[in-house]
C-alpha positions as CSV (number, residue, x, y, z in Angstrom):
1,M,21.8,-71.3,12.7
2,A,23.9,-74.2,11.6
3,E,22.7,-76.9,10.4
4,S,22.7,-80.2,12.7
5,R,25.2,-82.6,11.2
6,R,23.4,-86.2,11.4
7,H,25.3,-88.8,13.6
8,A,26.4,-92.7,13.4
9,E,27.3,-95.0,16.2
10,I,28.8,-98.4,14.7
11,S,29.5,-101.0,17.0
12,G,32.9,-102.7,15.6
13,G,36.0,-101.2,14.7
14,G,37.0,-104.0,12.1
15,F,37.7,-103.6,8.9
16,A,33.9,-103.5,7.6
17,G,33.5,-101.1,10.8
18,L,36.1,-98.5,10.4
19,T,35.0,-98.1,6.5
20,A,31.8,-97.4,7.0
21,A,32.9,-94.3,9.7
22,A,35.6,-93.3,7.8
23,A,33.4,-93.1,4.7
24,L,30.5,-91.6,6.6
25,A,32.6,-88.7,8.2
26,R,33.9,-87.7,4.7
27,M,30.6,-87.6,3.6
28,G,29.7,-84.7,6.6
29,W,28.9,-87.3,9.4
30,S,29.3,-87.4,13.1
31,V,30.9,-90.6,13.6
32,R,31.7,-92.6,16.6
33,V,32.9,-96.2,17.0
34,H,32.8,-98.5,19.5
35,E,34.9,-101.4,20.1
36,R,34.5,-103.9,22.6
37,A,38.1,-104.7,22.8
38,P,40.6,-102.8,25.5
39,E,42.9,-102.0,22.7
40,L,42.4,-101.2,19.2
41,R,44.2,-104.0,17.4
42,T,43.5,-106.7,15.4
43,E,43.9,-110.2,15.4
44,G,44.9,-113.0,12.6
45,A,47.8,-112.6,9.9
46,G,47.6,-111.8,5.9
47,I,44.7,-111.1,4.0
48,V,44.1,-110.7,-0.2
49,L,42.2,-107.6,-1.1
50,W,41.0,-107.0,-5.0
51,N,39.5,-104.4,-7.0
52,N,36.2,-104.1,-4.9
53,S,37.6,-103.1,-1.5
54,L,40.8,-101.4,-3.1
55,Q,37.9,-98.9,-5.1
56,V,36.6,-98.2,-1.4
57,L,40.6,-97.6,-0.5
58,D,41.0,-95.1,-3.0
59,K,37.8,-93.2,-2.0
60,I,38.1,-92.8,1.8
61,G,41.9,-91.8,1.4
62,A,43.5,-95.1,2.2
63,I,45.3,-96.3,-0.5
64,H,48.6,-94.8,-0.5
65,D,49.3,-96.0,2.6
66,L,48.2,-99.4,2.2
67,M,50.4,-99.7,-0.8
68,S,53.5,-98.9,0.8
69,E,53.7,-102.2,2.4
70,S,51.8,-104.8,0.1
71,M,52.7,-106.0,-2.7
72,T,51.1,-107.8,-6.0
73,P,52.5,-111.1,-6.5
74,P,53.4,-111.9,-10.3
75,A,50.8,-115.0,-10.1
76,Y,48.4,-117.3,-8.3
77,E,50.0,-120.7,-8.7
78,T,48.3,-124.4,-8.2
79,R,49.8,-127.1,-7.0
80,M,48.7,-130.6,-6.4
81,N,50.9,-133.4,-5.0
82,N,53.5,-130.2,-6.0
83,V,52.8,-130.5,-9.6
84,I,52.2,-127.2,-11.1
85,Q,47.7,-127.1,-12.2
86,S,48.2,-123.5,-13.2
87,Q,49.8,-120.3,-12.9
88,E,47.1,-117.7,-13.5
89,T,48.5,-114.2,-13.7
90,L,45.4,-112.4,-13.4
91,D,45.5,-109.7,-16.1
92,G,42.9,-107.4,-15.8
93,I,42.7,-107.6,-12.1
94,R,43.5,-105.4,-9.6
95,W,44.8,-107.1,-6.6
96,R,46.6,-106.6,-3.4
97,T,48.0,-109.2,-0.6
98,L,49.3,-107.5,2.6
99,T,49.3,-108.1,6.2
100,R,45.6,-107.9,8.3
101,P,47.9,-105.4,10.7
102,H,48.8,-103.4,7.9
103,L,45.0,-102.6,7.0
104,Y,44.0,-102.4,10.1
105,E,46.2,-99.6,10.6
106,T,45.7,-97.8,7.1
107,L,41.8,-98.2,7.8
108,L,41.9,-96.6,11.6
109,L,44.4,-93.8,10.1
110,A,42.0,-93.0,7.2
111,A,38.7,-92.9,10.5
112,R,40.7,-90.9,12.2
113,E,42.1,-88.4,9.7
114,A,38.3,-87.9,8.8
115,G,37.4,-87.1,12.3
116,V,36.1,-90.1,13.5
117,E,35.6,-91.2,17.2
118,V,37.3,-94.3,18.0
119,V,36.2,-95.6,21.2
120,A,38.0,-98.7,22.6
121,G,36.5,-101.1,25.6
122,S,33.0,-99.7,24.3
123,E,30.9,-102.8,24.0
124,V,27.4,-102.7,22.4
125,V,25.2,-104.9,23.8
126,S,21.7,-104.0,21.9
127,A,20.2,-101.6,19.6
128,T,16.5,-101.0,18.8
129,A,15.4,-99.8,15.0
130,D,14.5,-96.3,16.2
131,G,18.2,-95.7,16.3
132,H,18.9,-96.7,20.5
133,I,21.6,-98.0,21.0
134,S,22.8,-99.8,24.9
135,F,26.3,-100.4,26.0
136,A,27.8,-103.3,28.7
137,S,28.4,-99.9,31.3
138,G,24.3,-99.3,31.3
139,E,24.9,-96.4,29.3
140,T,22.7,-95.5,25.8
141,A,23.4,-92.9,23.0
142,E,20.7,-92.2,20.5
143,A,21.7,-92.2,16.5
144,D,20.6,-91.2,13.2
145,L,22.0,-94.5,11.9
146,V,23.6,-97.4,13.8
147,I,25.7,-99.5,12.2
148,G,26.4,-103.3,13.3
149,A,29.1,-104.2,12.6
150,D,30.6,-106.2,15.4
151,G,30.8,-109.5,13.9
152,V,29.7,-113.0,13.6
153,G,29.0,-113.0,17.0
154,S,26.9,-109.5,16.5
155,A,25.0,-108.3,19.5
156,V,23.5,-105.8,17.4
157,R,22.1,-108.4,14.9
158,D,20.4,-111.1,18.0
159,S,19.4,-107.9,20.0
160,L,17.2,-106.9,17.0
161,G,15.9,-111.0,16.8
162,V,17.2,-111.2,13.0
163,P,16.8,-114.5,11.4
164,L,20.0,-116.3,10.3
165,K,21.0,-119.7,8.9
166,R,24.5,-120.9,9.4
167,E,25.9,-123.4,7.3
168,R,29.7,-125.1,8.2
169,S,31.7,-126.8,6.2
170,R,34.3,-130.2,7.2
171,D,37.7,-128.0,6.8
172,G,39.2,-125.2,8.2
173,I,42.0,-123.1,8.7
174,T,45.3,-122.1,10.8
175,R,46.8,-118.7,9.7
176,F,50.0,-117.3,10.6
177,L,52.2,-114.3,10.0
178,V,55.3,-115.9,9.8
179,P,59.3,-114.5,7.8
180,R,59.8,-114.5,4.4
181,R,62.8,-117.0,4.7
182,K,63.2,-116.8,0.5
183,A,66.7,-117.3,0.6
184,E,66.0,-120.8,2.7
185,L,63.0,-121.8,0.7
186,Q,65.1,-121.0,-2.9
187,A,68.0,-123.3,-1.7
188,L,65.3,-125.6,-1.3
189,E,63.7,-125.2,-4.8
190,P,65.4,-122.4,-6.4
191,D,63.6,-123.0,-10.0
192,T,60.2,-121.7,-7.8
193,E,59.2,-118.3,-7.9
194,W,58.7,-117.8,-4.5
195,D,57.1,-114.7,-4.8
196,N,53.8,-116.1,-6.2
197,V,51.0,-117.0,-3.8
198,I,51.6,-120.9,-4.0
199,D,48.0,-123.0,-3.2
200,F,49.7,-126.3,-2.0
201,W,46.9,-128.7,-2.6
202,N,47.0,-132.9,-1.1
203,L,44.4,-134.7,-1.4
204,D,45.5,-138.2,-1.0
205,P,46.4,-140.4,1.0
206,R,45.0,-137.5,3.2
207,V,43.4,-134.0,3.0
208,L,46.1,-131.2,3.9
209,R,47.0,-128.2,1.9
210,V,48.9,-124.9,2.4
211,L,48.1,-121.2,1.3
212,Y,51.4,-119.6,0.7
213,T,51.1,-116.0,0.7
214,P,53.7,-113.0,0.6
215,A,52.1,-110.2,1.7
216,N,55.4,-108.1,1.5
217,D,59.3,-108.1,1.3
218,E,59.6,-109.8,4.7
219,E,56.3,-111.2,6.2
220,L,54.8,-114.3,4.7
221,Y,50.9,-115.3,5.5
222,I,50.4,-119.1,5.2
223,A,47.1,-121.4,6.1
224,L,47.0,-124.6,6.8
225,M,43.4,-126.3,6.0
226,S,42.2,-129.7,6.8
227,P,38.6,-131.5,8.0
228,A,37.9,-130.8,11.3
229,A,37.4,-134.0,11.9
230,D,41.6,-134.4,11.3
231,A,42.8,-133.9,15.0
232,D,46.6,-134.0,14.0
233,G,46.1,-132.0,10.6
234,S,43.7,-129.3,12.6
235,R,45.9,-129.3,16.2
236,V,47.5,-126.3,17.7
237,P,50.8,-125.9,17.9
238,I,50.6,-127.2,14.2
239,D,52.3,-131.0,14.2
240,L,55.3,-130.2,12.5
241,D,56.8,-133.4,11.6
242,L,52.8,-134.3,9.4
243,W,53.4,-130.9,7.6
244,T,56.8,-131.2,6.8
245,S,56.3,-134.6,5.8
246,I,54.1,-133.9,3.0
247,F,55.6,-129.9,2.5
248,P,59.2,-130.6,2.8
249,Q,59.9,-127.8,1.0
250,L,58.3,-125.3,2.9
251,A,60.0,-126.5,6.2
252,P,61.8,-123.3,6.8
253,V,58.7,-121.7,7.0
254,L,56.0,-124.1,9.0
255,E,59.3,-125.0,11.7
256,V,58.1,-121.2,12.6
257,A,54.7,-121.8,12.4
258,A,54.9,-124.5,14.8
259,E,56.5,-122.2,17.1
260,T,53.8,-118.9,16.7
261,P,50.6,-119.1,18.9
262,G,47.3,-120.1,16.2
263,K,43.7,-121.0,16.5
264,Y,42.1,-123.2,14.3
265,Y,39.1,-121.8,12.3
266,G,36.2,-123.8,11.0
267,Y,34.4,-122.9,7.8
268,Q,31.6,-121.2,7.9
269,T,29.0,-119.1,6.0
270,T,26.1,-116.9,7.8
271,R,23.0,-115.8,6.2
272,L,20.5,-113.5,7.5
273,D,16.6,-112.6,6.7
274,Y,17.8,-109.0,5.9
275,W,20.4,-106.3,6.9
276,T,18.0,-103.6,7.9
277,D,15.7,-102.7,10.6
278,G,14.3,-99.3,10.8
279,K,17.7,-96.9,11.6
280,V,20.0,-100.1,11.7
281,A,22.2,-101.7,9.1
282,L,24.3,-104.9,9.4
283,I,27.3,-105.6,7.3
284,G,30.5,-107.5,7.4
285,D,30.4,-110.7,9.1
286,A,27.9,-109.9,11.6
287,A,25.7,-110.0,8.3
288,H,26.9,-112.1,5.6
289,A,30.5,-114.4,6.8
290,M,31.8,-116.5,4.2
291,C,33.4,-119.0,3.6
292,P,37.5,-117.7,2.8
293,A,37.8,-119.5,-0.9
294,L,37.8,-116.5,-2.6
295,A,38.8,-114.0,-0.1
296,Q,36.0,-111.7,0.0
297,G,35.0,-111.9,3.4
298,A,37.0,-108.4,3.8
299,G,36.0,-107.4,-0.2
300,C,32.3,-107.9,0.2
301,A,32.4,-105.9,4.0
302,M,34.6,-102.9,2.8
303,Q,32.3,-102.5,-0.4
304,N,28.6,-102.8,1.7
305,A,30.6,-100.2,3.9
306,W,31.0,-97.5,1.2
307,T,27.8,-98.5,-0.2
308,L,25.6,-98.3,2.8
309,A,27.5,-94.7,3.4
310,V,26.6,-93.4,0.2
311,A,22.8,-94.8,0.7
312,A,22.8,-93.1,3.5
313,T,23.8,-90.0,3.0
314,A,21.8,-89.7,-0.2
315,A,18.5,-90.4,2.1
316,A,16.1,-87.2,2.9
317,D,15.2,-86.6,6.8
318,G,12.6,-89.4,7.9
319,E,13.4,-91.6,4.6
320,L,16.5,-93.3,6.0
321,P,14.5,-96.7,6.7
322,E,13.7,-96.7,3.1
323,A,17.3,-96.2,1.8
324,L,18.2,-98.3,3.8
325,K,16.6,-101.3,2.4
326,E,17.2,-100.7,-1.2
327,W,20.5,-99.9,-0.4
328,E,20.3,-103.6,0.8
329,R,17.8,-104.7,-2.3
330,L,20.6,-103.4,-4.6
331,E,23.4,-104.6,-2.9
332,R,22.7,-107.7,-1.5
333,P,22.5,-110.1,-4.8
334,I,26.3,-109.8,-5.7
335,T,27.7,-111.0,-1.7
336,D,24.5,-113.7,-1.8
337,R,26.6,-115.0,-4.8
338,T,29.8,-114.7,-3.7
339,Q,29.2,-116.9,-0.4
340,D,27.7,-119.1,-2.5
341,K,30.5,-119.4,-4.6
342,S,32.8,-119.7,-1.6
343,Q,30.9,-121.8,-0.3
344,W,30.7,-124.4,-3.1
345,Y,34.6,-124.2,-3.4
346,A,34.9,-125.1,0.2
347,D,31.8,-128.2,-0.1
348,T,34.0,-129.4,-3.5
349,R,37.4,-128.6,-2.7
350,E,37.4,-127.7,-6.7
351,M,40.4,-125.0,-5.9
352,A,42.4,-127.7,-5.9
353,K,42.2,-128.1,-9.5
354,G,43.4,-124.8,-10.1
355,S,42.4,-121.8,-12.9
356,Q,39.6,-120.7,-10.8
357,F,39.7,-117.2,-11.8
358,T,37.3,-117.3,-14.6
359,G,33.6,-116.1,-14.9
360,D,31.7,-116.1,-11.6
361,S,34.6,-116.6,-9.4
362,V,36.1,-113.1,-10.2
363,E,32.6,-110.9,-10.4
364,A,33.3,-109.7,-6.9
365,A,36.6,-109.2,-7.3
366,L,35.8,-107.1,-10.4
367,Y,33.2,-105.2,-9.1
368,N,33.5,-101.3,-8.5
369,P,31.1,-100.0,-5.7
370,T,32.4,-96.6,-6.2
371,D,30.4,-96.5,-9.7
372,P,27.6,-94.4,-9.3
373,N,26.4,-96.7,-12.6
374,R,27.9,-99.9,-11.3
375,H,24.7,-101.7,-11.4
376,E,24.0,-101.0,-15.6
377,V,27.8,-101.9,-16.1
378,H,28.0,-105.0,-14.1
379,A,24.7,-106.3,-15.6
380,A,25.9,-105.7,-19.3
């Protein structure tokens, strides 16, 4: 008689959930992903991925599709009042910029090709430590492993009563995906390398910031940061006169952003007392939402999704709860440190000084979660 495969139920069809699903399926599990939204799609604009998440994409067979509509900019440039503070070429650091929809489609394809069942309009409302989940429809299901990858408002986490602490920052951002309009930008500033990521800061007389991130040849991701207390700076639709008065060289793309729907998001860090309970594990924003300063929210989610899949697969029958605890013990410290550093940058606005991609700021970016000897290598 053929041995029955172990089964995983995953709440949340975002980056963390789909990564875990693809990884588990490739390791021999049967996997079902539940996405409460009626359609399988992602919201958001652009994203930066670093070595930690790119290594995972390699392992789940998704890197080729990802590379097709992404890029590695020549440098990360930081400006204060339009004066260049630094231009970091990030030599030795693997990174890519792309749109969130492209990453989502890449992960969805990888999951489906691995045999994952992805169900839209399916809302998980609770889970129990023994591996049972309940749905908004009233139905229930049972699994060898349950993963809560259902975001900052995680129903799986909250149903388990996991204690948590939220830290909110004074700043927030509104994200937009707009056409590059590179020729128009070059006409305004011919000497600027408009393929760079450019972090435009202004702290005086008011705090405003634009993170300019080319995602591919055609699309540009821009994030507009302002304090939550600044009613005009955090307004959506954006106050075009205000933003172009501070950043006139960005007028061609800000004009498009002013006509694009958006939402202002305040920076937030979520810390849990624990990530696992019995047969249930939490990943992504459900476990460790963080400020976007280091661009590692998705990166840490994907690295933890991969290492969770490895740990769960290696666990013997009946030993999964202890294996999940050991997974958290090994993998959580780097995520905690990344949260701390991201929160520190958000609190201090130290990124405005430039030259930040050194030391502990790139710890997560350089991490390779797929290396079996990673902890020894990392410690060294």
